[in-house]
Phi, psi and omega in degrees: 000137182288113183272003182287164177293152178310317179296323181286331183286322193269337187299136170280128184253120181270147172287140181283148180295144182261343182284125177251150183298144172284115183242023172301133179087006177236147183236135175278124176261113185294323180291332174275327177090012175209170190273138178230152173275185181302334178270003182073025175269127181301146180300322183297341185264352184285119182293344179277349186284157177295133183280159179301152182273171180275178176306323183298337180266353177285160174285125178280151178237177187338299184293330186281356183258006187304132182083357183269000000 
């Protein structure tokens, strides 16, 4: 018999995304706590980096799965 909690047994488990950001040409500076390029410009300010996705790309949760 499965001893897990009912919610854990019934919860839909999503695969985690496997795509990681490309950080070639960037160096992590520990004292700053972020990635910079050779001109010391932070990765988050680079216009060429992938932009955050919309809600559609997020992992949907409980309330979003009603009726599925």
